[in-house]
TITOR-171139 format. One line per 8 residues: number of its first residue (from 1); for each residue x, y, z of N, C-alpha, C, O. Coordinates in steps of 0.1 Angstrom, whole numbers, always signed. Example, Ala and Ser with C-alpha at 12.3 -4.5 7.8 and 13.67 -1.06 7.14 Angstrom:
BEGIN
1> +132/-57/+78/+123/-45/+78/+132/-33/+78/+142/-33/+85 | +128/-22/+71/+137/-11/+71/+129/+0/+79/+134/+11/+80
% end
This chain:
BEGIN
1> +9/-12/+0/+0/+0/+0/+9/+12/+0/+17/+15/+9 | +8/+20/-10/+16/+32/-11/+7/+45/-9/-3/+46/-16 | +12/+53/-1/+4/+66/+2/+6/+75/-10/+17/+77/-15 | -4/+82/-13/-3/+93/-23/+3/+105/-16/+2/+106/-3 | +8/+115/-23/+15/+126/-17/+6/+134/-8/+10/+138/+3 | -6/+138/-12/-15/+146/-4/-28/+138/-2/-31/+128/-8 | -36/+142/+8/-48/+136/+12/-59/+142/+3/-62/+154/+5 | -65/+135/-6/-75/+140/-15/-89/+140/-8/-92/+131/+0
9> -96/+151/-10/-110/+152/-4/-119/+156/-15/-118/+166/-22 | -130/+148/-17/-140/+150/-28/-147/+163/-25/-151/+166/-13 | -150/+171/-35/-158/+183/-33/-173/+180/-32/-180/+187/-25 | -177/+169/-38/-191/+165/-38/-192/+150/-35/-196/+142/-43 | -188/+145/-23/-189/+131/-20/-203/+125/-21/-213/+132/-18 | -203/+113/-25/-216/+106/-27/-222/+103/-13/-216/+99/-4 | -235/+106/-12/-243/+103/+0/-247/+89/+0/-256/+84/-6 | -239/+81/+8/-242/+66/+9/-249/+63/+22/-250/+51/+26
17> -254/+73/+29/-260/+71/+42/-273/+62/+41/-280/+63/+30 | -276/+55/+51/-288/+46/+52/-299/+52/+60/-296/+60/+70 | -311/+49/+57/-322/+54/+65/-323/+46/+78/-316/+36/+80 | -331/+51/+88/-332/+44/+100/-337/+29/+98/-332/+20/+105 | -346/+28/+90/-352/+14/+87/-341/+5/+81/-340/-7/+83 | -333/+11/+71/-323/+4/+65/-312/+0/+75/-307/-11/+74 | -308/+9/+84/-299/+6/+94/-303/-6/+103/-296/-15/+106 | -316/-6/+107/-321/-16/+115/-321/-30/+108/-319/-40/+114
25> -324/-29/+95/-324/-42/+87/-310/-47/+86/-307/-59/+87 | -300/-38/+84/-286/-42/+84/-282/-49/+98/-275/-59/+98 | -286/-42/+108/-283/-47/+122/-289/-61/+123/-282/-70/+128 | -301/-63/+120/-307/-77/+121/-301/-87/+112/-298/-98/+116 | -297/-83/+100/-291/-91/+90/-277/-96/+95/-274/-108/+94 | -270/-87/+101/-256/-90/+105/-257/-99/+117/-249/-109/+118 | -265/-97/+127/-266/-105/+139/-271/-119/+135/-266/-129/+141 | -280/-120/+126/-285/-133/+121/-273/-141/+114/-272/-153/+115
33> -265/-133/+106/-254/-139/+99/-244/-145/+109/-239/-156/+108 | -241/-137/+120/-232/-142/+130/-237/-155/+136/-229/-165/+138 | -249/-155/+140/-255/-167/+146/-254/-179/+136/-251/-190/+141 | -257/-177/+124/-257/-187/+114/-243/-193/+112/-241/-205/+110 | -232/-184/+113/-219/-189/+111/-214/-198/+123/-208/-208/+121 | -218/-194/+135/-215/-202/+147/-222/-215/+147/-217/-225/+150 | -235/-214/+143/-243/-227/+142/-237/-236/+132/-236/-248/+134 | -233/-231/+120/-227/-239/+110/-214/-246/+114/-211/-257/+110
41> -207/-239/+123/-194/-245/+128/-196/-253/+140/-187/-260/+144 | -208/-253/+145/-211/-262/+157/-204/-257/+170/-201/-264/+179 | -203/-243/+171/-197/-237/+183/-206/-227/+188/-215/-222/+182 | -203/-223/+201/-211/-213/+208/-204/-200/+210/-210/-190/+213 | -191/-200/+209/-183/-189/+213/-175/-182/+201/-173/-188/+191 | -171/-170/+204/-164/-162/+193/-153/-154/+200/-154/-150/+211 | -142/-153/+193/-131/-145/+197/-129/-133/+188/-131/-134/+175 | -127/-121/+193/-125/-109/+185/-114/-100/+191/-113/-99/+203
49> -106/-95/+182/-95/-86/+185/-101/-72/+186/-108/-67/+177 | -99/-65/+198/-104/-52/+200/-93/-42/+200/-84/-43/+208 | -94/-32/+191/-84/-22/+190/-88/-8/+196/-79/+1/+197 | -100/-6/+199/-105/+7/+203/-110/+15/+191/-115/+26/+193 | -109/+10/+179/-114/+17/+167/-128/+13/+164/-134/+5/+171 | -134/+20/+155/-148/+19/+152/-152/+6/+146/-162/+0/+149 | -143/+0/+138/-147/-13/+131/-148/-24/+142/-158/-31/+142 | -138/-26/+150/-139/-36/+160/-149/-33/+171/-155/-43/+177
57> -152/-21/+174/-162/-17/+184/-176/-20/+179/-184/-26/+186 | -179/-17/+166/-192/-20/+161/-194/-35/+160/-204/-40/+163 | -183/-42/+154/-185/-56/+153/-186/-63/+166/-194/-72/+168 | -179/-59/+176/-181/-64/+190/-195/-62/+195/-200/-71/+201 | -200/-50/+193/-214/-47/+198/-224/-57/+191/-232/-63/+198 | -223/-59/+178/-232/-67/+171/-230/-82/+174/-239/-90/+175 | -218/-86/+177/-214/-99/+181/-221/-102/+195/-227/-113/+196 | -220/-93/+204/-226/-95/+217/-241/-96/+216/-248/-104/+222
65> -247/-88/+207/-261/-88/+205/-266/-101/+199/-277/-106/+202 | -257/-107/+191/-261/-119/+184/-260/-132/+193/-268/-140/+192 | -249/-132/+201/-247/-145/+208/-246/-143/+223/-244/-153/+230 | -246/-131/+228/-245/-129/+242/-231/-126/+247/-222/-132/+242 | -229/-117/+256/-216/-113/+261/-209/-125/+267/-196/-125/+266 | -216/-134/+273/-209/-146/+279/-203/-155/+269/-194/-163/+273 | -206/-153/+256/-200/-162/+246/-190/-155/+238/-186/-160/+227 | -185/-143/+242/-175/-135/+234/-163/-133/+243/-164/-129/+255
73> -151/-136/+237/-138/-134/+243/-131/-123/+235/-127/-125/+224 | -128/-112/+242/-121/-101/+235/-106/-102/+238/-102/-106/+249 | -98/-98/+228/-84/-97/+230/-79/-83/+226/-81/-78/+215 | -72/-77/+236/-66/-64/+234/-51/-67/+232/-45/-72/+242 | -45/-63/+221/-32/-68/+218/-23/-56/+214/-20/-53/+203 | -18/-49/+224/-10/-37/+222/+4/-40/+217/+10/-51/+220 | +10/-31/+210/+24/-31/+206/+30/-18/+209/+23/-9/+213 | +43/-17/+207/+50/-4/+211/+46/+7/+202/+49/+19/+206
81> +40/+5/+190/+36/+16/+182/+22/+20/+184/+17/+30/+177 | +14/+14/+192/+0/+17/+194/+0/+29/+204/+7/+29/+214 | -9/+39/+201/-11/+50/+210/-18/+45/+223/-27/+36/+223 | -14/+50/+235/-19/+45/+247/-34/+47/+248/-41/+39/+254 | -39/+58/+242/-53/+61/+243/-61/+51/+235/-73/+48/+239 | -56/+46/+224/-63/+35/+217/-65/+23/+225/-75/+17/+225 | -54/+19/+232/-55/+7/+240/-64/+9/+252/-71/+0/+256 | -64/+21/+257/-73/+24/+268/-87/+23/+263/-96/+18/+270
89> -90/+28/+251/-103/+27/+245/-107/+13/+243/-119/+9/+245 | -97/+4/+239/-100/-10/+236/-105/-17/+249/-114/-24/+249 | -98/-14/+260/-102/-20/+273/-116/-14/+278/-124/-21/+283 | -118/-1/+275/-131/+5/+278/-142/-2/+271/-153/-5/+276 | -139/-4/+258/-150/-11/+250/-153/-25/+255/-164/-29/+257 | -142/-32/+259/-144/-46/+264/-151/-46/+277/-161/-54/+279 | -147/-38/+286/-152/-39/+300/-165/-31/+302/-173/-35/+310 | -166/-19/+296/-178/-11/+298/-189/-12/+288/-200/-14/+291
97> -185/-10/+275/-195/-10/+264/-200/-24/+261/-212/-26/+260 | -191/-34/+261/-195/-48/+257/-197/-57/+269/-206/-66/+269 | -190/-54/+280/-190/-62/+292/-187/-77/+289/-194/-86/+293 | -176/-79/+282/-172/-92/+278/-159/-96/+286/-151/-87/+290 | -156/-109/+287/-144/-114/+291/-133/-109/+281/-135/-110/+269 | -122/-105/+287/-111/-101/+277/-97/-102/+284/-96/-103/+296 | -87/-103/+275/-73/-104/+280/-65/-94/+273/-68/-91/+261 | -55/-89/+279/-46/-80/+273/-33/-88/+271/-27/-92/+280
105> -29/-89/+258/-17/-97/+255/-8/-88/+246/-12/-84/+235 | +4/-86/+251/+14/-77/+244/+19/-85/+232/+23/-96/+232 | +19/-78/+221/+23/-83/+208/+39/-82/+206/+45/-90/+200 | +44/-72/+212/+58/-68/+209/+68/-80/+212/+78/-82/+205 | +67/-87/+223/+76/-98/+226/+76/-108/+215/+86/-114/+212 | +64/-111/+209/+64/-120/+197/+71/-114/+185/+79/-121/+179 | +69/-102/+183/+75/-95/+171/+90/-95/+173/+98/-98/+164 | +95/-92/+185/+109/-92/+188/+116/-106/+186/+127/-107/+181
113> +109/-116/+190/+114/-130/+189/+115/-134/+174/+125/-140/+170 | +105/-130/+166/+106/-133/+152/+117/-125/+145/+125/-131/+137 | +119/-112/+149/+129/-104/+143/+143/-109/+148/+153/-108/+140 | +144/-114/+160/+157/-120/+164/+160/-132/+156/+172/-135/+153 | +150/-140/+151/+153/-151/+143/+156/-147/+128/+163/-154/+122 | +151/-135/+124/+154/-130/+111/+157/-115/+112/+148/-107/+108 | +169/-111/+116/+172/-97/+119/+172/-89/+106/+172/-76/+107 | +174/-95/+95/+175/-87/+82/+162/-78/+80/+163/-68/+74
121> +151/-82/+86/+138/-75/+84/+136/-64/+94/+126/-57/+94 | +145/-63/+104/+143/-54/+115/+140/-39/+111/+133/-32/+118 | +147/-35/+101/+145/-21/+97/+135/-19/+86/+133/-8/+81 | +127/-29/+83/+117/-28/+72/+104/-25/+79/+98/-33/+85 | +99/-12/+77/+87/-8/+84/+75/-15/+80/+67/-19/+88 | +73/-18/+67/+61/-25/+62/+61/-39/+67/+51/-44/+71 | +73/-46/+65/+73/-60/+69/+71/-62/+84/+64/-71/+88 | +77/-53/+92/+75/-54/+106/+61/-50/+110/+55/-56/+119
129> +55/-40/+104/+41/-37/+106/+32/-48/+104/+23/-51/+112 | +34/-55/+92/+26/-66/+89/+28/-78/+99/+19/-85/+102 | +40/-79/+103/+43/-89/+113/+35/-87/+126/+30/-97/+132 | +34/-75/+130/+26/-72/+142/+11/-76/+140/+5/-82/+149 | +6/-73/+128/-8/-77/+126/-9/-92/+125/-19/-98/+130 | +0/-99/+119/+0/-114/+118/+1/-120/+132/-4/-131/+135 | +9/-114/+141/+10/-119/+154/-3/-119/+161/-6/-128/+169 | -11/-108/+159/-24/-108/+165/-33/-119/+160/-41/-125/+167
137> -32/-122/+147/-40/-133/+141/-36/-146/+148/-45/-154/+150 | -23/-148/+150/-19/-161/+157/-25/-162/+171/-30/-172/+175 | -25/-151/+178/-31/-151/+191/-46/-153/+191/-52/-160/+199 | -53/-146/+181/-67/-149/+179/-70/-163/+178/-79/-169/+184 | -63/-170/+169/-65/-184/+166/-61/-193/+178/-66/-204/+180 | -50/-189/+185/-46/-197/+197/-58/-198/+207/-61/-209/+211 | -63/-186/+210/-74/-186/+219/-87/-193/+214/-94/-200/+221 | -90/-191/+201/-102/-197/+195/-100/-212/+195/-110/-219/+198
145> -89/-217/+191/-87/-232/+191/-88/-237/+205/-94/-248/+207 | -83/-230/+215/-83/-235/+229/-97/-235/+234/-101/-244/+242 | -106/-225/+230/-119/-224/+235/-130/-230/+226/-142/-229/+228 | -126/-236/+215/-135/-241/+205/-144/-230/+200/-157/-231/+202 | -138/-220/+195/-146/-208/+191/-142/-204/+177/-132/-209/+171 | -150/-195/+171/-147/-189/+158/-140/-175/+160/-142/-168/+170 | -131/-172/+151/-125/-158/+151/-133/-149/+142/-135/-152/+130 | -138/-139/+148/-147/-129/+141/-139/-117/+136/-132/-111/+145
153> -139/-114/+124/-131/-103/+118/-139/-90/+119/-151/-90/+121 | -131/-79/+116/-137/-66/+117/-136/-57/+105/-137/-45/+105 | -132/-64/+93/-130/-56/+81/-143/-51/+75/-153/-58/+75 | -142/-39/+68/-153/-33/+61/-151/-34/+46/-140/-38/+42 | -161/-30/+39/-160/-31/+24/-150/-22/+18/-143/-26/+9 | -149/-10/+23/-139/+0/+18/-125/-6/+18/-117/-5/+9 | -121/-11/+30/-108/-17/+32/-106/-29/+23/-95/-30/+16 | -116/-37/+22/-114/-50/+14/-112/-47/-1/-104/-53/-7
161> -120/-37/-6/-119/-34/-21/-106/-28/-25/-103/-29/-37 | -99/-22/-16/-85/-17/-20/-74/-24/-13/-63/-20/-13 | -77/-36/-7/-67/-44/-1/-60/-37/+11/-49/-40/+14 | -68/-29/+18/-62/-22/+30/-63/-31/+42/-70/-27/+52 | -57/-42/+42/-56/-51/+53/-44/-60/+51/-38/-60/+40 | -39/-67/+61/-28/-76/+60/-32/-90/+56/-40/-96/+63 | -26/-95/+46/-29/-109/+42/-24/-118/+52/-13/-117/+57 | -33/-127/+57/-31/-136/+68/-28/-129/+81/-21/-134/+90
169> -33/-117/+82/-32/-109/+94/-46/-106/+99/-53/-115/+103 | -51/-94/+97/-65/-91/+101/-74/-96/+90/-86/-96/+92 | -69/-101/+79/-77/-108/+69/-79/-123/+72/-87/-130/+66 | -72/-128/+82/-72/-142/+86/-83/-144/+97/-80/-143/+109 | -95/-146/+93/-106/-148/+102/-116/-158/+97/-114/-163/+86 | -126/-161/+105/-136/-171/+100/-148/-164/+94/-155/-170/+86 | -150/-151/+97/-161/-144/+90/-159/-129/+93/-153/-125/+102 | -165/-121/+84/-164/-106/+85/-178/-101/+85/-184/-98/+75
177> -184/-99/+97/-198/-94/+98/-201/-81/+91/-212/-79/+86 | -192/-71/+91/-195/-58/+85/-188/-57/+71/-186/-45/+67 | -186/-68/+65/-179/-68/+52/-187/-60/+41/-181/-56/+31 | -200/-59/+42/-208/-52/+32/-210/-38/+34/-217/-31/+27 | -204/-32/+44/-206/-18/+48/-194/-10/+44/-182/-13/+47 | -196/+1/+36/-186/+11/+34/-182/+18/+47/-190/+17/+57 | -170/+24/+48/-166/+30/+61/-176/+40/+66/-178/+40/+78 | -181/+48/+58/-191/+58/+63/-203/+51/+69/-209/+56/+78
185> -207/+40/+63/-219/+33/+68/-215/+26/+81/-224/+24/+90 | -203/+22/+83/-199/+16/+96/-201/+27/+107/-206/+23/+117 | -196/+39/+104/-198/+49/+114/-213/+52/+117/-217/+54/+128 | -221/+52/+106/-235/+54/+108/-242/+43/+116/-250/+46/+125 | -239/+31/+113/-245/+20/+120/-240/+20/+135/-248/+16/+144 | -227/+23/+137/-222/+24/+150/-231/+34/+159/-234/+31/+170 | -233/+46/+153/-242/+55/+160/-256/+50/+162/-262/+53/+173 | -261/+43/+153/-274/+37/+154/-276/+27/+165/-286/+27/+172
193> -265/+19/+168/-266/+9/+178/-261/+14/+192/-262/+7/+202 | -257/+27/+192/-253/+33/+205/-239/+34/+208/-235/+36/+220 | -230/+32/+199/-215/+34/+201/-213/+49/+204/-218/+57/+197 | -206/+52/+215/-203/+66/+218/-197/+74/+207/-189/+68/+199 | -200/+87/+206/-195/+95/+195/-180/+96/+194/-174/+96/+183 | -173/+96/+206/-159/+97/+206/-152/+85/+200/-141/+86/+195 | -158/+74/+200/-153/+62/+194/-157/+61/+179/-149/+57/+171 | -169/+65/+176/-174/+65/+163/-167/+74/+153/-166/+71/+141
201> -162/+85/+159/-156/+96/+150/-141/+97/+151/-135/+106/+145 | -134/+88/+159/-120/+89/+161/-112/+86/+148/-118/+79/+139 | -100/+91/+147/-92/+89/+135/-88/+74/+133/-83/+68/+143 | -91/+69/+121/-88/+55/+119/-73/+52/+117/-67/+60/+110 | -68/+41/+123/-54/+38/+121/-53/+23/+122/-59/+16/+131 | -45/+17/+113/-42/+2/+114/-32/-1/+125/-31/-13/+128 | -26/+9/+130/-16/+7/+141/-4/-2/+138/+1/-9/+146 | +1/+0/+125/+12/-9/+121/+25/-2/+125/+35/-9/+127
209> +26/+11/+125/+38/+18/+129/+33/+32/+136/+22/+35/+135 | +43/+39/+141/+40/+51/+149/+33/+61/+140/+38/+64/+128 | +23/+68/+145/+16/+79/+138/+10/+75/+125/+7/+84/+117 | +7/+62/+122/+1/+58/+110/-14/+62/+111/-20/+60/+121 | -20/+67/+100/-34/+68/+98/-38/+62/+85/-31/+62/+76 | -51/+58/+85/-56/+52/+72/-56/+62/+61/-51/+59/+50 | -61/+74/+64/-61/+85/+53/-47/+88/+48/-45/+91/+37 | -38/+89/+57/-24/+93/+53/-18/+82/+44/-11/+86/+35
217> -21/+69/+47/-15/+59/+39/-23/+57/+26/-17/+55/+15 | -36/+59/+26/-44/+57/+14/-43/+69/+5/-44/+68/-7 | -40/+81/+11/-39/+93/+3/-52/+100/+0/-53/+109/-8 | -63/+96/+7/-76/+102/+6/-84/+99/+18/-81/+90/+26 | -94/+108/+21/-103/+105/+32/-113/+94/+28/-115/+91/+16 | -120/+89/+38/-129/+78/+35/-141/+82/+27/-147/+74/+20 | -146/+95/+29/-157/+99/+21/-154/+98/+6/-162/+94/-2 | -142/+102/+3/-137/+102/-11/-136/+87/-16/-141/+84/-27
225> -129/+79/-8/-127/+65/-12/-141/+58/-13/-143/+51/-23 | -150/+60/-4/-163/+53/-5/-170/+58/-18/-176/+49/-24 | -169/+70/-21/-176/+75/-33/-171/+69/-45/-178/+65/-54 | -157/+69/-46/-151/+63/-58/-154/+48/-59/-157/+43/-70 | -154/+41/-48/-157/+27/-48/-171/+24/-53/-174/+16/-61 | -181/+32/-47/-195/+30/-50/-198/+33/-65/-206/+26/-71 | -192/+43/-70/-195/+47/-84/-187/+40/-95/-192/+37/-106 | -174/+37/-92/-165/+32/-102/-162/+17/-101/-161/+10/-110
233> -159/+13/-88/-155/-1/-86/-167/-10/-85/-169/-20/-92 | -176/-6/-76/-189/-14/-75/-199/-9/-86/-208/-17/-90 | -198/+3/-90/-208/+9/-99/-203/+10/-113/-192/+5/-116 | -211/+16/-122/-208/+15/-137/-201/+27/-143/-198/+27/-155 | -198/+37/-134/-193/+50/-140/-178/+48/-145/-170/+41/-138 | -174/+55/-155/-161/+55/-160/-152/+64/-150/-158/+71/-142 | -139/+63/-151/-130/+71/-143/-133/+86/-144/-134/+93/-134 | -135/+91/-157/-137/+105/-159/-151/+109/-153/-152/+120/-147
241> -161/+101/-155/-174/+105/-150/-174/+104/-135/-181/+113/-128 | -167/+95/-129/-166/+94/-114/-159/+106/-109/-164/+112/-99 | -148/+110/-115/-141/+122/-110/-149/+135/-111/-149/+143/-102 | -157/+136/-122/-166/+148/-123/-177/+148/-113/-180/+158/-107 | -182/+136/-111/-194/+134/-101/-190/+138/-87/-198/+145/-80 | -179/+134/-82/-175/+136/-68/-166/+148/-66/-164/+152/-55 | -160/+153/-77/-152/+165/-76/-138/+162/-71/-133/+168/-62 | -131/+153/-78/-117/+150/-75/-110/+149/-88/-116/+147/-99
249> -97/+149/-88/-88/+147/-100/-90/+133/-104/-91/+124/-96 | -89/+131/-117/-90/+117/-122/-79/+108/-117/-81/+96/-117 | -68/+114/-113/-57/+105/-108/-61/+98/-95/-56/+88/-92 | -70/+104/-87/-75/+98/-75/-83/+85/-78/-81/+75/-72 | -91/+86/-88/-99/+75/-93/-90/+64/-98/-92/+52/-95 | -80/+68/-105/-70/+58/-110/-62/+51/-99/-59/+40/-100 | -60/+59/-88/-53/+53/-77/-61/+42/-70/-56/+32/-66 | -74/+45/-69/-83/+35/-63/-84/+23/-72/-84/+12/-67
257> -85/+25/-85/-85/+14/-94/-72/+6/-93/-73/-7/-93 | -61/+12/-92/-48/+5/-91/-48/-3/-78/-44/-15/-79 | -52/+3/-67/-52/-5/-54/-61/-17/-55/-58/-28/-51 | -73/-15/-61/-82/-26/-63/-76/-37/-71/-78/-49/-67 | -70/-34/-82/-65/-44/-91/-53/-51/-85/-51/-63/-86 | -44/-43/-79/-31/-49/-75/-33/-57/-62/-24/-65/-58 | -44/-56/-55/-46/-63/-43/-57/-74/-44/-62/-80/-35 | -60/-77/-57/-70/-88/-59/-66/-101/-53/-75/-109/-49
265> -53/-104/-52/-49/-117/-46/-53/-118/-32/-54/-129/-27 | -54/-106/-25/-58/-107/-11/-73/-111/-9/-76/-116/+2 | -81/-110/-19/-95/-113/-18/-98/-127/-24/-110/-130/-25 | -88/-134/-27/-90/-147/-34/-82/-158/-26/-72/-155/-19 | -86/-170/-27/-79/-182/-22/-66/-183/-30/-65/-179/-42 | -55/-188/-24/-42/-189/-32/-44/-198/-44/-50/-209/-43 | -39/-194/-55/-42/-201/-68/-33/-214/-69/-22/-214/-63 | -38/-223/-77/-30/-234/-81/-31/-236/-96/-40/-230/-102
273> -23/-245/-102/-24/-247/-116/-37/-254/-120/-43/-261/-112 | -42/-251/-132/-54/-257/-137/-52/-272/-138/-41/-277/-141 | -62/-281/-136/-60/-295/-137/-56/-299/-151/-61/-293/-161 | -48/-309/-152/-44/-314/-165/-55/-322/-172/-56/-322/-185 | -63/-328/-164/-74/-337/-170/-87/-333/-165/-97/-339/-169
% end
């Protein structure tokens, strides 16, 4: 994922907001989906990584609504690059908002052990950042295997369509309940179910390195990204028509298209050769 030089902001972002009745239908649809996935797997419990961000907070809320707080195990997994307030928010979400069992497990000792085994990667910011995310996936599945539970992911549609997640990291889960929601709709549904405003509106960050933000790395704000995705990637408009519609330079649309195409492998199972017979 390569950041563009400046953060692009659409002059006329597309209004993708949902009505109250649509939000309630999404809420019911997602909770039923969660129950169906656990039933299909023959398990009663779920494990979720909690970061203090809006995606995991909303997913955690819907998860508790679907299966009950007693069947949810939260993991707060700080590293040295995470802001203290985010980890504090994550514990607040677990203990106060969701009232679920949770553990705080430091990721950095795992990262350091792996880098000690392969020190050549120690100065590689992207590789080390992805290592942190993959360490969390390992912990999620360790707990899930131990408790006979499913790992519930927190990815949204906007991130998925441009590959803004770590392959076999936060993408390594058993299901993604909010996968059909653009980022703006995630914030809207969070407000609908009662997530506090300070959590719903906080700056999004993957927490891979110090001072990282989603907008800074993507090179555009989420209103712009959502608009381009809805009109050009999911929708029928051409790059030039999309750029005119939302009020951005056509290069922004091209960047979204590039990210979508170059990260297609993240959204597919690993390929193998076609059968000979």
